[in-house]
TORKOL-4160 file (C-alpha; in steps of 0.2 Angstrom, whole numbers, padded with zeros to 4 digits, m for minus):
350
<pt num="1" X="0046" Y="m0020" Z="m0083"/>
<pt num="2" X="0051" Y="m0033" Z="m0071"/>
<pt num="3" X="0045" Y="m0037" Z="m0050"/>
<pt num="4" X="0064" Y="m0036" Z="m0045"/>
<pt num="5" X="0067" Y="m0017" Z="m0053"/>
<pt num="6" X="0071" Y="m0008" Z="m0039"/>
<pt num="7" X="0068" Y="0013" Z="m0037"/>
<pt num="8" X="0071" Y="0022" Z="m0023"/>
<pt num="9" X="0057" Y="0027" Z="m0009"/>
<pt num="10" X="0066" Y="0044" Z="m0008"/>
<pt num="11" X="0083" Y="0049" Z="m0016"/>
<pt num="12" X="0085" Y="0064" Z="m0004"/>
<pt num="13" X="0084" Y="0053" Z="0012"/>
<pt num="14" X="0099" Y="0052" Z="0023"/>
<pt num="15" X="0097" Y="0033" Z="0020"/>
<pt num="16" X="0088" Y="0029" Z="0005"/>
<pt num="17" X="0076" Y="0017" Z="0004"/>
<pt num="18" X="0077" Y="0005" Z="m0010"/>
<pt num="19" X="0062" Y="m0004" Z="m0016"/>
<pt num="20" X="0057" Y="m0018" Z="m0029"/>
<pt num="21" X="0044" Y="m0010" Z="m0044"/>
<pt num="22" X="0033" Y="m0025" Z="m0033"/>
<pt num="23" X="0030" Y="m0026" Z="m0015"/>
<pt num="24" X="0021" Y="m0037" Z="m0005"/>
<pt num="25" X="0005" Y="m0031" Z="0005"/>
<pt num="26" X="0003" Y="m0040" Z="0021"/>
<pt num="27" X="m0016" Y="m0037" Z="0022"/>
<pt num="28" X="m0025" Y="m0052" Z="0017"/>
<pt num="29" X="m0010" Y="m0062" Z="0027"/>
<pt num="30" X="m0019" Y="m0055" Z="0044"/>
<pt num="31" X="m0034" Y="m0066" Z="0038"/>
<pt num="32" X="m0043" Y="m0053" Z="0027"/>
<pt num="33" X="m0063" Y="m0059" Z="0026"/>
<pt num="34" X="m0057" Y="m0076" Z="0027"/>
<pt num="35" X="m0045" Y="m0089" Z="0039"/>
<pt num="36" X="m0028" Y="m0092" Z="0027"/>
<pt num="37" X="m0018" Y="m0108" Z="0030"/>
<pt num="38" X="m0001" Y="m0106" Z="0037"/>
<pt num="39" X="0004" Y="m0115" Z="0023"/>
<pt num="40" X="m0002" Y="m0104" Z="0010"/>
<pt num="41" X="0004" Y="m0088" Z="0019"/>
<pt num="42" X="0022" Y="m0094" Z="0019"/>
<pt num="43" X="0019" Y="m0102" Z="0003"/>
<pt num="44" X="0015" Y="m0081" Z="m0003"/>
<pt num="45" X="0029" Y="m0075" Z="0007"/>
<pt num="46" X="0041" Y="m0088" Z="0001"/>
<pt num="47" X="0036" Y="m0086" Z="m0019"/>
<pt num="48" X="0037" Y="m0066" Z="m0016"/>
<pt num="49" X="0054" Y="m0067" Z="m0012"/>
<pt num="50" X="0058" Y="m0081" Z="m0022"/>
<pt num="51" X="0052" Y="m0070" Z="m0039"/>
<pt num="52" X="0061" Y="m0055" Z="m0035"/>
<pt num="53" X="0053" Y="m0045" Z="m0024"/>
<pt num="54" X="0062" Y="m0038" Z="m0008"/>
<pt num="55" X="0049" Y="m0024" Z="m0001"/>
<pt num="56" X="0036" Y="m0030" Z="0012"/>
<pt num="57" X="0023" Y="m0023" Z="0020"/>
<pt num="58" X="0014" Y="m0027" Z="0037"/>
<pt num="59" X="0005" Y="m0020" Z="0051"/>
<pt num="60" X="m0002" Y="m0021" Z="0068"/>
<pt num="61" X="m0019" Y="m0019" Z="0062"/>
<pt num="62" X="m0019" Y="m0035" Z="0048"/>
<pt num="63" X="m0023" Y="m0049" Z="0061"/>
<pt num="64" X="m0021" Y="m0038" Z="0075"/>
<pt num="65" X="m0003" Y="m0045" Z="0074"/>
<pt num="66" X="m0006" Y="m0060" Z="0065"/>
<pt num="67" X="0002" Y="m0053" Z="0048"/>
<pt num="68" X="0017" Y="m0047" Z="0059"/>
<pt num="69" X="0021" Y="m0064" Z="0066"/>
<pt num="70" X="0018" Y="m0073" Z="0049"/>
<pt num="71" X="0032" Y="m0060" Z="0042"/>
<pt num="72" X="0042" Y="m0061" Z="0054"/>
<pt num="73" X="0044" Y="m0082" Z="0052"/>
<pt num="74" X="0047" Y="m0079" Z="0035"/>
<pt num="75" X="0060" Y="m0064" Z="0037"/>
<pt num="76" X="0070" Y="m0076" Z="0049"/>
<pt num="77" X="0073" Y="m0086" Z="0032"/>
<pt num="78" X="0076" Y="m0075" Z="0021"/>
<pt num="79" X="0089" Y="m0064" Z="0030"/>
<pt num="80" X="0083" Y="m0046" Z="0036"/>
<pt num="81" X="0097" Y="m0038" Z="0025"/>
<pt num="82" X="0092" Y="m0045" Z="0011"/>
<pt num="83" X="0075" Y="m0036" Z="0011"/>
<pt num="84" X="0065" Y="m0019" Z="0016"/>
<pt num="85" X="0051" Y="m0018" Z="0027"/>
<pt num="86" X="0038" Y="m0008" Z="0032"/>
<pt num="87" X="0026" Y="m0007" Z="0046"/>
<pt num="88" X="0014" Y="0005" Z="0054"/>
<pt num="89" X="0007" Y="0014" Z="0071"/>
<pt num="90" X="m0006" Y="0023" Z="0076"/>
<pt num="91" X="m0014" Y="0005" Z="0083"/>
<pt num="92" X="m0012" Y="m0001" Z="0100"/>
<pt num="93" X="m0015" Y="m0020" Z="0101"/>
<pt num="94" X="m0021" Y="m0022" Z="0119"/>
<pt num="95" X="m0025" Y="m0038" Z="0127"/>
<pt num="96" X="m0042" Y="m0040" Z="0131"/>
<pt num="97" X="m0060" Y="m0050" Z="0136"/>
<pt num="98" X="m0066" Y="m0061" Z="0121"/>
<pt num="99" X="m0080" Y="m0051" Z="0119"/>
<pt num="100" X="m0069" Y="m0034" Z="0116"/>
<pt num="101" X="m0059" Y="m0039" Z="0103"/>
<pt num="102" X="m0060" Y="m0028" Z="0087"/>
<pt num="103" X="m0054" Y="m0040" Z="0073"/>
<pt num="104" X="m0064" Y="m0026" Z="0058"/>
<pt num="105" X="m0061" Y="m0035" Z="0043"/>
<pt num="106" X="m0052" Y="m0049" Z="0048"/>
<pt num="107" X="m0056" Y="m0067" Z="0054"/>
<pt num="108" X="m0046" Y="m0079" Z="0068"/>
<pt num="109" X="m0039" Y="m0067" Z="0077"/>
<pt num="110" X="m0027" Y="m0064" Z="0092"/>
<pt num="111" X="m0039" Y="m0059" Z="0110"/>
<pt num="112" X="m0034" Y="m0040" Z="0107"/>
<pt num="113" X="m0044" Y="m0026" Z="0103"/>
<pt num="114" X="m0039" Y="m0009" Z="0096"/>
<pt num="115" X="m0034" Y="0005" Z="0102"/>
<pt num="116" X="m0031" Y="0022" Z="0092"/>
<pt num="117" X="m0015" Y="0031" Z="0095"/>
<pt num="118" X="m0005" Y="0045" Z="0086"/>
<pt num="119" X="0006" Y="0052" Z="0102"/>
<pt num="120" X="0022" Y="0052" Z="0104"/>
<pt num="121" X="0020" Y="0038" Z="0118"/>
<pt num="122" X="0008" Y="0028" Z="0108"/>
<pt num="123" X="0020" Y="0029" Z="0092"/>
<pt num="124" X="0034" Y="0021" Z="0101"/>
<pt num="125" X="0025" Y="0008" Z="0109"/>
<pt num="126" X="0018" Y="0002" Z="0094"/>
<pt num="127" X="0034" Y="0004" Z="0085"/>
<pt num="128" X="0043" Y="m0007" Z="0097"/>
<pt num="129" X="0028" Y="m0020" Z="0100"/>
<pt num="130" X="0027" Y="m0022" Z="0081"/>
<pt num="131" X="0049" Y="m0026" Z="0082"/>
<pt num="132" X="0044" Y="m0038" Z="0093"/>
<pt num="133" X="0030" Y="m0048" Z="0083"/>
<pt num="134" X="0041" Y="m0048" Z="0068"/>
<pt num="135" X="0056" Y="m0052" Z="0077"/>
<pt num="136" X="0068" Y="m0037" Z="0071"/>
<pt num="137" X="0077" Y="m0025" Z="0077"/>
<pt num="138" X="0071" Y="m0011" Z="0065"/>
<pt num="139" X="0060" Y="m0008" Z="0051"/>
<pt num="140" X="0064" Y="0002" Z="0035"/>
<pt num="141" X="0047" Y="0013" Z="0034"/>
<pt num="142" X="0037" Y="0018" Z="0048"/>
<pt num="143" X="0019" Y="0024" Z="0042"/>
<pt num="144" X="0007" Y="0032" Z="0052"/>
<pt num="145" X="m0009" Y="0022" Z="0047"/>
<pt num="146" X="m0025" Y="0028" Z="0045"/>
<pt num="147" X="m0028" Y="0046" Z="0050"/>
<pt num="148" X="m0041" Y="0049" Z="0034"/>
<pt num="149" X="m0058" Y="0051" Z="0034"/>
<pt num="150" X="m0063" Y="0034" Z="0028"/>
<pt num="151" X="m0055" Y="0027" Z="0042"/>
<pt num="152" X="m0063" Y="0038" Z="0054"/>
<pt num="153" X="m0081" Y="0041" Z="0049"/>
<pt num="154" X="m0080" Y="0061" Z="0045"/>
<pt num="155" X="m0069" Y="0073" Z="0044"/>
<pt num="156" X="m0067" Y="0082" Z="0061"/>
<pt num="157" X="m0064" Y="0064" Z="0068"/>
<pt num="158" X="m0051" Y="0065" Z="0054"/>
<pt num="159" X="m0043" Y="0079" Z="0058"/>
<pt num="160" X="m0044" Y="0078" Z="0077"/>
<pt num="161" X="m0031" Y="0064" Z="0076"/>
<pt num="162" X="m0020" Y="0074" Z="0060"/>
<pt num="163" X="m0018" Y="0088" Z="0078"/>
<pt num="164" X="m0014" Y="0071" Z="0090"/>
<pt num="165" X="m0001" Y="0067" Z="0078"/>
<pt num="166" X="0008" Y="0083" Z="0077"/>
<pt num="167" X="0001" Y="0092" Z="0095"/>
<pt num="168" X="0003" Y="0075" Z="0104"/>
<pt num="169" X="0021" Y="0073" Z="0098"/>
<pt num="170" X="0019" Y="0056" Z="0087"/>
<pt num="171" X="0025" Y="0067" Z="0073"/>
<pt num="172" X="0041" Y="0071" Z="0084"/>
<pt num="173" X="0043" Y="0052" Z="0089"/>
<pt num="174" X="0042" Y="0050" Z="0070"/>
<pt num="175" X="0057" Y="0060" Z="0067"/>
<pt num="176" X="0068" Y="0057" Z="0082"/>
<pt num="177" X="0066" Y="0037" Z="0075"/>
<pt num="178" X="0072" Y="0043" Z="0058"/>
<pt num="179" X="0087" Y="0056" Z="0065"/>
<pt num="180" X="0093" Y="0041" Z="0074"/>
<pt num="181" X="0093" Y="0030" Z="0062"/>
<pt num="182" X="0080" Y="0018" Z="0068"/>
<pt num="183" X="0068" Y="0017" Z="0053"/>
<pt num="184" X="0077" Y="0025" Z="0035"/>
<pt num="185" X="0059" Y="0034" Z="0029"/>
<pt num="186" X="0044" Y="0040" Z="0040"/>
<pt num="187" X="0025" Y="0044" Z="0028"/>
<pt num="188" X="0010" Y="0039" Z="0031"/>
<pt num="189" X="m0003" Y="0022" Z="0025"/>
<pt num="190" X="m0021" Y="0028" Z="0020"/>
<pt num="191" X="m0036" Y="0029" Z="0010"/>
<pt num="192" X="m0036" Y="0045" Z="0003"/>
<pt num="193" X="m0024" Y="0057" Z="m0004"/>
<pt num="194" X="m0030" Y="0073" Z="0002"/>
<pt num="195" X="m0025" Y="0069" Z="0019"/>
<pt num="196" X="m0007" Y="0064" Z="0012"/>
<pt num="197" X="m0007" Y="0082" Z="0004"/>
<pt num="198" X="m0013" Y="0090" Z="0023"/>
<pt num="199" X="0002" Y="0082" Z="0031"/>
<pt num="200" X="0015" Y="0086" Z="0017"/>
<pt num="201" X="0009" Y="0105" Z="0023"/>
<pt num="202" X="0013" Y="0101" Z="0043"/>
<pt num="203" X="0030" Y="0090" Z="0041"/>
<pt num="204" X="0044" Y="0083" Z="0033"/>
<pt num="205" X="0040" Y="0065" Z="0022"/>
<pt num="206" X="0051" Y="0052" Z="0013"/>
<pt num="207" X="0034" Y="0045" Z="0005"/>
<pt num="208" X="0015" Y="0038" Z="0008"/>
<pt num="209" X="0005" Y="0021" Z="0004"/>
<pt num="210" X="m0009" Y="0027" Z="m0006"/>
<pt num="211" X="m0022" Y="0013" Z="m0007"/>
<pt num="212" X="m0034" Y="0013" Z="m0022"/>
<pt num="213" X="m0031" Y="0031" Z="m0026"/>
<pt num="214" X="m0022" Y="0033" Z="m0039"/>
<pt num="215" X="m0029" Y="0017" Z="m0051"/>
<pt num="216" X="m0035" Y="0017" Z="m0069"/>
<pt num="217" X="m0051" Y="0023" Z="m0064"/>
<pt num="218" X="m0046" Y="0037" Z="m0052"/>
<pt num="219" X="m0034" Y="0050" Z="m0059"/>
<pt num="220" X="m0039" Y="0066" Z="m0045"/>
<pt num="221" X="m0024" Y="0063" Z="m0034"/>
<pt num="222" X="m0016" Y="0073" Z="m0052"/>
<pt num="223" X="m0025" Y="0088" Z="m0044"/>
<pt num="224" X="m0012" Y="0095" Z="m0035"/>
<pt num="225" X="m0004" Y="0079" Z="m0024"/>
<pt num="226" X="0006" Y="0070" Z="m0036"/>
<pt num="227" X="0014" Y="0085" Z="m0044"/>
<pt num="228" X="0019" Y="0089" Z="m0025"/>
<pt num="229" X="0025" Y="0072" Z="m0023"/>
<pt num="230" X="0036" Y="0075" Z="m0040"/>
<pt num="231" X="0040" Y="0092" Z="m0035"/>
<pt num="232" X="0046" Y="0088" Z="m0016"/>
<pt num="233" X="0054" Y="0068" Z="m0021"/>
<pt num="234" X="0043" Y="0060" Z="m0010"/>
<pt num="235" X="0040" Y="0042" Z="m0016"/>
<pt num="236" X="0022" Y="0033" Z="m0017"/>
<pt num="237" X="0019" Y="0016" Z="m0013"/>
<pt num="238" X="0004" Y="0010" Z="m0021"/>
<pt num="239" X="m0007" Y="m0001" Z="m0012"/>
<pt num="240" X="m0025" Y="m0006" Z="m0021"/>
<pt num="241" X="m0023" Y="m0005" Z="m0038"/>
<pt num="242" X="m0039" Y="m0015" Z="m0044"/>
<pt num="243" X="m0048" Y="m0004" Z="m0033"/>
<pt num="244" X="m0054" Y="m0017" Z="m0022"/>
<pt num="245" X="m0056" Y="m0031" Z="m0037"/>
<pt num="246" X="m0065" Y="m0023" Z="m0051"/>
<pt num="247" X="m0050" Y="m0019" Z="m0059"/>
<pt num="248" X="m0047" Y="m0038" Z="m0059"/>
<pt num="249" X="m0062" Y="m0045" Z="m0061"/>
<pt num="250" X="m0069" Y="m0034" Z="m0073"/>
<pt num="251" X="m0087" Y="m0027" Z="m0072"/>
<pt num="252" X="m0094" Y="m0042" Z="m0067"/>
<pt num="253" X="m0110" Y="m0046" Z="m0057"/>
<pt num="254" X="m0104" Y="m0042" Z="m0036"/>
<pt num="255" X="m0089" Y="m0034" Z="m0042"/>
<pt num="256" X="m0081" Y="m0022" Z="m0028"/>
<pt num="257" X="m0077" Y="m0006" Z="m0029"/>
<pt num="258" X="m0070" Y="0005" Z="m0016"/>
<pt num="259" X="m0074" Y="m0009" Z="m0003"/>
<pt num="260" X="m0091" Y="m0011" Z="m0007"/>
<pt num="261" X="m0103" Y="m0018" Z="m0023"/>
<pt num="262" X="m0097" Y="m0007" Z="m0039"/>
<pt num="263" X="m0112" Y="0006" Z="m0042"/>
<pt num="264" X="m0116" Y="0006" Z="m0061"/>
<pt num="265" X="m0108" Y="0021" Z="m0067"/>
<pt num="266" X="m0091" Y="0012" Z="m0063"/>
<pt num="267" X="m0098" Y="m0003" Z="m0070"/>
<pt num="268" X="m0101" Y="0007" Z="m0085"/>
<pt num="269" X="m0083" Y="0015" Z="m0087"/>
<pt num="270" X="m0075" Y="m0001" Z="m0083"/>
<pt num="271" X="m0085" Y="m0010" Z="m0096"/>
<pt num="272" X="m0078" Y="0006" Z="m0109"/>
<pt num="273" X="m0059" Y="0001" Z="m0102"/>
<pt num="274" X="m0060" Y="m0016" Z="m0104"/>
<pt num="275" X="m0066" Y="m0016" Z="m0123"/>
<pt num="276" X="m0051" Y="m0003" Z="m0127"/>
<pt num="277" X="m0039" Y="m0016" Z="m0120"/>
<pt num="278" X="m0048" Y="m0032" Z="m0126"/>
<pt num="279" X="m0046" Y="m0025" Z="m0144"/>
<pt num="280" X="m0026" Y="m0022" Z="m0141"/>
<pt num="281" X="m0025" Y="m0040" Z="m0135"/>
<pt num="282" X="m0022" Y="m0035" Z="m0117"/>
<pt num="283" X="m0033" Y="m0041" Z="m0101"/>
<pt num="284" X="m0038" Y="m0028" Z="m0089"/>
<pt num="285" X="m0030" Y="m0032" Z="m0076"/>
<pt num="286" X="m0013" Y="m0032" Z="m0085"/>
<pt num="287" X="m0019" Y="m0012" Z="m0091"/>
<pt num="288" X="m0022" Y="m0009" Z="m0070"/>
<pt num="289" X="m0006" Y="m0012" Z="m0064"/>
<pt num="290" X="0004" Y="m0008" Z="m0076"/>
<pt num="291" X="m0004" Y="0010" Z="m0078"/>
<pt num="292" X="0002" Y="0014" Z="m0061"/>
<pt num="293" X="0022" Y="0014" Z="m0065"/>
<pt num="294" X="0018" Y="0029" Z="m0079"/>
<pt num="295" X="0020" Y="0041" Z="m0063"/>
<pt num="296" X="0035" Y="0044" Z="m0059"/>
<pt num="297" X="0030" Y="0046" Z="m0040"/>
<pt num="298" X="0025" Y="0028" Z="m0041"/>
<pt num="299" X="0038" Y="0017" Z="m0033"/>
<pt num="300" X="0031" Y="0002" Z="m0030"/>
<pt num="301" X="0015" Y="m0007" Z="m0030"/>
<pt num="302" X="0010" Y="m0020" Z="m0017"/>
<pt num="303" X="m0006" Y="m0033" Z="m0024"/>
<pt num="304" X="m0013" Y="m0045" Z="m0011"/>
<pt num="305" X="m0012" Y="m0061" Z="m0013"/>
<pt num="306" X="m0014" Y="m0076" Z="0000"/>
<pt num="307" X="m0004" Y="m0089" Z="m0008"/>
<pt num="308" X="0013" Y="m0094" Z="m0019"/>
<pt num="309" X="m0001" Y="m0096" Z="m0037"/>
<pt num="310" X="m0009" Y="m0078" Z="m0033"/>
<pt num="311" X="0010" Y="m0072" Z="m0031"/>
<pt num="312" X="0014" Y="m0080" Z="m0048"/>
<pt num="313" X="0001" Y="m0073" Z="m0054"/>
<pt num="314" X="0005" Y="m0054" Z="m0049"/>
<pt num="315" X="0021" Y="m0056" Z="m0057"/>
<pt num="316" X="0019" Y="m0063" Z="m0074"/>
<pt num="317" X="0005" Y="m0047" Z="m0075"/>
<pt num="318" X="0019" Y="m0036" Z="m0071"/>
<pt num="319" X="0030" Y="m0044" Z="m0084"/>
<pt num="320" X="0017" Y="m0042" Z="m0096"/>
<pt num="321" X="0020" Y="m0031" Z="m0113"/>
<pt num="322" X="0006" Y="m0019" Z="m0116"/>
<pt num="323" X="0007" Y="m0011" Z="m0134"/>
<pt num="324" X="0008" Y="0010" Z="m0131"/>
<pt num="325" X="m0007" Y="0011" Z="m0142"/>
<pt num="326" X="m0018" Y="0005" Z="m0128"/>
<pt num="327" X="m0014" Y="0020" Z="m0117"/>
<pt num="328" X="m0015" Y="0033" Z="m0130"/>
<pt num="329" X="m0032" Y="0025" Z="m0135"/>
<pt num="330" X="m0037" Y="0025" Z="m0116"/>
<pt num="331" X="m0032" Y="0045" Z="m0118"/>
<pt num="332" X="m0040" Y="0048" Z="m0131"/>
<pt num="333" X="m0056" Y="0040" Z="m0125"/>
<pt num="334" X="m0058" Y="0049" Z="m0113"/>
<pt num="335" X="m0055" Y="0035" Z="m0101"/>
<pt num="336" X="m0038" Y="0041" Z="m0093"/>
<pt num="337" X="m0036" Y="0058" Z="m0089"/>
<pt num="338" X="m0027" Y="0069" Z="m0104"/>
<pt num="339" X="m0012" Y="0074" Z="m0092"/>
<pt num="340" X="m0010" Y="0056" Z="m0082"/>
<pt num="341" X="0008" Y="0053" Z="m0088"/>
<pt num="342" X="0009" Y="0035" Z="m0098"/>
<pt num="343" X="0020" Y="0019" Z="m0094"/>
<pt num="344" X="0028" Y="0021" Z="m0110"/>
<pt num="345" X="0032" Y="0041" Z="m0105"/>
<pt num="346" X="0039" Y="0037" Z="m0090"/>
<pt num="347" X="0057" Y="0034" Z="m0085"/>
<pt num="348" X="0066" Y="0018" Z="m0086"/>
<pt num="349" X="0068" Y="0012" Z="m0069"/>
<pt num="350" X="0084" Y="0015" Z="m0058"/>
């Protein structure tokens, strides 16, 4: 499997979106947790493009526009027609006083504050602002950002945001943009599969960016959501394949899981998974990145990177050969679900 292998996000779409098996996730280039130099940011984007990556995902949230601006500079070099671009709606960036800036987990950001808005006007305004920051006439994929419990703190607030999306006209805005050819596909980018399943029951979506909820550690999405995606030909853009870090670093002191220090039971499970990997001469990070492609609904994975060397490492990981016996041993030892489709069982890339 190569980074440049392509599949279709949704083959039933009016304008199907081809995505490379490896995409580029733009959150780190918004200065997530630490400042990234312009040289490193552009080096990472260029290395991805030179390595065959053609799907690039960003969002207004990422550095309060910093990531989108950096994408724009790179896309001007690549040529807009050579890549597939995804961005998101749901957070408007509003000028504000210095003490009102809401950077969330980002540093060295523009003087903006975030206003959540999933209404018709909010979606349209957000999309227009993103196009201006990136310097493009259109995006290929437009995703509703963070209507989940993880982002809003409670089921009640998450439910209210979903209602706003549908009752306030945000979903209508998305479908109008798709019907007019302004975007090719619509969906949501979230941290929980449950809200994706709910959205599928309310509207017609082409794909979802699911962060961290289908990994070598977590396969609960197989209960109902991923089978439904397969049935409806809805593609998954998979973010967070390392569960915030532990599947890359291994069970070391301070290893992160779901954006926090990994609890004991997670450390113990990863220790067991890593032992099986080691027995087969495979690094944990290699198994983690390749496992997700066993499911036919996973069309692309977007690991983060902050410089050219990290991009090269991700591409090399994807191209490593993993013996089929590793997957069967993980399954037989109960370390992955018995019904989890394995990479050796997956259809060849289109």
